[in-house]
C-alpha positions in Angstrom: 13.0 -2.6 -13.3 10.7 -1.5 -16.2 7.1 -0.5 -16.0 4.7 -3.2 -17.2 2.4 -0.5 -18.8 4.7 2.1 -20.5 8.1 0.4 -20.2 9.7 3.5 -18.4 12.0 3.1 -15.4 10.5 2.3 -12.0 11.9 3.9 -8.8 11.7 2.9 -5.2 9.3 5.2 -3.2 7.2 5.3 -0.1 3.5 5.6 -1.1 0.1 5.8 0.5 -2.1 2.7 0.0 -5.9 3.1 0.4 -8.4 0.3 0.7 -12.2 0.9 0.7 -13.8 -1.9 2.7 -17.4 -2.4 3.8 -16.8 -0.9 7.3 -15.0 2.2 6.0 -11.6 3.2 4.6 -8.1 2.0 5.6 -5.2 4.2 4.7 -1.7 2.8 5.0 1.1 5.4 4.8 4.8 5.0 4.0 4.5 1.7 2.1 7.5 0.7 0.1 6.7 0.4 -3.6 8.2 0.6 -7.1 6.6 3.6 -9.0 6.9 4.4 -12.7 8.6 7.7 -13.4 6.4 8.3 -16.4 2.8 6.9 -15.8 2.8 6.5 -12.0 2.0 2.8 -12.1 2.6 1.4 -8.6 3.9 -2.1 -8.0 4.3 -3.8 -4.6 6.6 -6.7 -3.9 5.0 -10.0 -2.8 6.1 -9.5 0.7 4.7 -6.0 0.9 1.4 -7.1 -0.7 1.1 -9.9 1.9 1.8 -7.5 4.8 -0.8 -5.0 3.4 -3.4 -7.8 3.2 -2.7 -8.8 6.8 -2.9 -5.1 8.0 -6.2 -4.5 6.2 -7.6 -7.8 7.6 -6.4 -6.9 11.2 -7.7 -3.3 11.2 -10.9 -4.1 9.4 -12.0 -6.5 12.1 -10.6 -4.6 15.1 -11.6 -1.0 14.7 -14.9 0.6 15.1 -13.8 3.7 13.2 -15.0 4.5 9.7 -11.4 5.7 8.7 -8.2 4.1 10.0 -4.8 5.5 9.2 -1.8 3.1 9.7 1.9 3.8 9.5 3.5 0.8 7.6 7.0 1.7 8.9 5.9 1.4 12.5 3.9 -1.8 12.2 6.0 -3.9 9.9 9.6 -4.5 10.8 
């Protein structure tokens, strides 16, 4: 796969995804993604993006904490 920005090669990595929401910040660690070897552009598959959206929605409504740290590997099988 080639990067949509700089056309360099993409490689599979586990990354940290952060979402700033009204209630605070949600951090999702160990998220599978394609990352550009040159510019660092990150791309998530449709399945991973859907799971991230579900996790953010779930934890945004269920936690009273200003910061939530989630391990993607342990919650998504």
